[in-house]
N, C-alpha and C positions, 0 to 999 in steps of 0.2 A: 031336096033331101030332108027327111024328117029326123031330127036329132033325138036320140033315146035320152031323155032326161035322167032317168034312173041311171044309166050307164055314166052320164056325165057327173052326175052327183057321187057316184061311187068312185069315179077317177079322182074327183076333187078331194074326196075324203082320204083316199089313199096317199095322195100326193101330200095333204096336210099332215097325216100321222107321219109320214117319212120325214117331213120337214121337222115336226115337232121332236121325233126321236133323235134325229141329227142334232138339233139344237140342244136337247137334254143331254146327249152324250159329250157335246162340246162344253156345256156348263159343268158336267161331272169332271171332265178332264182338266178343266180350268181350276175347279175347287180342289182337285187332288194335287195339281201343281203348286197351288197356293198353299195347301196344307204342308206339302213337302218343304216349300221354301220357308213357311213359318218355323218348322221344326229346325231347318237348317240355321236360321237367324237366331232362334232360341239357343241352339248348341253353341253357335258362335259367341253370342252374348255371355253364355256361361264361362267359355273358354277365356273370353276377354276379361271377364271379372275375376277368374282365377289368376290370370296373368298380372292383373292390377294388384291383387292380394299378395302375389309372390313379390312384385316390385316394391309394394309397401313394406313387406317383410324384409327384403334386401337393404332398403334404405334405412330402416329401423336397426337392422344388424350393423350396418356401416356406422351409424350414429353411436351405437353402443360401443363398437371397436374404437371409434375415435375418442370417445369419452374415456375409455380405459387407457388408451395410449397417452392421452393428455394427463391423466391422473398419474400414471406411472413416471411420465416425464417429470411432472411437478413433484412427486414423492422423492424420486431419487435426486433430481436436481444436479446431477453431476455428468460430465462428459464421459464418451467410451473410454478415453485415456485414463481419466481418474478412476474409472471402475477397475481397470487393470493394475492400479498401483497397490502397493503393500500396506497392510495396516499391522502395526506392532502391538502386540496384547501382552498384558500382565495378567496371568490367570491366578486370582486370589492370593497374589504375593508369593506364589511357589514357583511358577515356571513363566519364562517368556517365550513367545513364539510369534512369527510373522505369518500373516494370512492375506491372500489377495482379497480386496475389497469386493470383487464380483462374486467371490465364494461365499461371503457372508450375506450379500444382497440379492441372491438368486430367487428366494422366495419373496416376491415383490410386496405382497401385502402384509408382511409380518412386521412385527415390532422391531426385530433385529435388523431388517433390511432398513427401515426408516432411521433407526439409530445410527447406522453406518453409511447413511446417504450423504453426509456432508451438510445436512441442515441442522444438525444438533450439536451442541457442545458436550463433549463426553467427558467423564471424569478420568483423570490421567495421574500417573504416578510422577515422581519427582524427575524422572528421566524422560518423561513425555509419552510413555506407554499407556494406551488405553487400558484402564482398569476394569477388568471383568470380575464381578463379584461371585464367580463360581470356581471352585477348583478345577485342576487339570483332570481329575477322574471323571468329571461330568462334561467339561466343555471340550476336551480333546477329542472324545468319541463323536461329538456333534460335528466338529470341524473335519474330522475324517469322513464322516458321512456326507457332509455338503461338498467335499472334494470329489467324492465318488458320484454324487448325483450329478455334477458337471459333465461328466464323461460316460454316463451310463448308456447302455443300449436298451431302447424301449421295450425290446423283447426279452430282456433280462434285467428287470428293475433291481436297484440297490435295495437290500433288506435294511430294517432298522439296526441299530447297534444292540449287541447282546451283553449282558453283564452277569457277573458271578452271583449276585444275589438279587432277590426280588426288592430288597430295601433300596439297593442303588438304582435299580430301574426305576422304581417309584420316585426317587429324587431326581432322576433324569427327566422323567415325564413332567414333573413339576416345573423344572427349568424350561422345558419346551413349551408348557402352557403359558409361562411368563413371557417367553419370546413370541408366542403366537405361532409355534411351528409343530404342535402335536399331531393335528390332523395331517399335515404335509408330510411329516416323517413317517408316521404310522398311517399311511394312505391305504385306500381300498385296493384290492388286487386290479391289476391291468384288464380292462374289459377284453373278452374274447372277440376276435375279428370275425365279422359276418360277411358272407359272400355277397348278399344283397342288402342294401341299406338305402336310406333316403334322409338327406339332411333338411331340417326345418328349424330355423332360429338357432338356438344354443343346443340342440339336441340331434342325435342321429337315431333314426328309427328303422325297425326291421319288423317282420312277422314270423310267427311260429305256427305250423310248420314253415320252414324257410322258403321263401319264393320271390322272385323278382317283382319290384313294382310295375313293371312294364308287361307282365304276363297278362294276356287278353282273354284267356279261356279260363272259365270258372271250372275249377278242379274239385275233386272230392278226396284228394289224397290224405286229408286230416281226419276222415272217418275213423273213430275208435283208436285213434293214435294218441300216445302219451308224449308230450313235449316237455322239455326241461328248459327253464330260463338260463341262458348262459351267464357265466361269471361276469359280474360287473354291470350286468343289464337289469332293467326293472320293468314290470308290467305297467303299461300306460294306465293312469287312473283318471277317471272322468272328472275329478274335482281339481285338476292342476290348472294353473292360470293360463288362459288363452285356449282351452280345450276345443271350443267349437271350431275356431279358425284352424287349429291343428288338425282336427278330424276332416275338416273340408278339404285340406291340402292332401291329406293321406288318402281319402276316399276318391279323389280324382285320378287316382291310379287304379290299375286292375288287381294287382296282387295275386291273380289266380284265384279269386274267391268272390262270392256274391255278398259277404259281409265280413266286417272287421269287429273284433270283440275287444272291449276294454273293461277294466275292473272298477266297480263302484266302490265307494268308502265302506260299505257294510260287507264287501266281499263277494256280492253277486256280480253279474256282467250285464253290460248293455252292448247291443249290437247295432252297427251302422252300415248303411248300404254303400257298396263301391260302385264305380261307374259301370260295372258289368251287369248290376241288377236292373231289371227293366221296370221295377215297381215304384221307382220314385227318384228324386234328385240324390245325386252322390252326396254323402255325408249326413243324410236324414237318419235319425234315430229309429231303428225298425222295432226294437223292443228294450225296455229299460230293466227287464229281467229275462234276459236271454239264457235259456238252458241249453245251450250249445256245448258247453263244457263245464267241468268242475275241477276244483283244487284237490289234489291228492294229499292226504295227511300222512305224517311220518316219512316224508321223502328224505333219503339219505344224503342227497346231493342237490341243492338248490330247490327252487320251487318247481313243482310238477303239476301238469295239468292233463286232463283226458277229455278229448273230444268225443261226443256222442256219434253214433252211426248215422250215415246217410245225411251229411251236411255239407255245406260249402262255406266255411268261415275260417279265419285266422285270428291269432292272438297278436296284439300289437305290444311291442317291447321297445325301450328307449335306453339311451345312455347319454350322459352330458358330454358335450364336445370339450369342455375344459374341466380338468380335474378340480376337486374341492380347493377352495382357497386355503390361505395360511392363517386362519384365525383372525383375531381382531387386528384392525389396522391402527397403528399408533397415529395420533394426530400429528399434523404437520406444523412446523413452526421455524421461524427464522431466529437464530441466536438463543434457542431455548437450551437449558441445562438439563441433562439426565442425572438424577441422583445416583443411579446404579445401572449397570449394563451386565 
């Protein structure tokens, strides 16, 4: 039997091509699986880094809270029982009154709280009453306000005292400034509550238009919409301390948008990619001069901003978790005397 060499060569070639094609398909499949796994590992690494950052942030917050608690404990230096005892006061030599020590010390970082903490030697009259160098027309409204602050409803905050004349109110404010209480008494309005928000360090964050941080669909509901910054909230500025880490944590959520907008010091806006954007890593600055929205001038109530049409972006706002402090903190001391209170 004579072999057909041409047929054999053709068969060998066909088998070889089939083998090569199969090998190429196997290599392509392996490469695709490797690429998929590489992306998974990269995503897991980013999630792990975000978790580590949140853990570092939580540890830092705990350290801050511990330091605040230690400072307040050292500042007050008195037991809970002593905080509930009575302090007898002589108001400018005109009126005597008794006040709970806890009423006078509730604004922890104030001079008046430090004075009545038990760590200072206070001026007293011949009967042992603590002498207050302000008359009852100024000090008694303060005491009444402090008493109401102890029992106030957060939804119905206690207003500052009112006076018959601007001169008396001016004197009252000067007394508050001396005690380190002016900002605490004349506080900012209680911030409006938001349906969706996210806590990062010492602030609570939200977006406008309002949306959940867990929304995974990029929406366009902000197009041509006017948003108003709620009472007590502020637009996140790009020059705040720790902005990069704050934005990274914010952008690791979806917020139902492709970009988050923050205001630059000059008034323009920068935009940052959320995790819903496929064009880069979450938290990356997309534009340092994003023209996705502009502030409306002459707004009658709060800051107002208008988004342009056909965009998927939200404005980041925030509010501090702890109200403003109580002015300057009086220096601590053992056995020191105050000339006047």
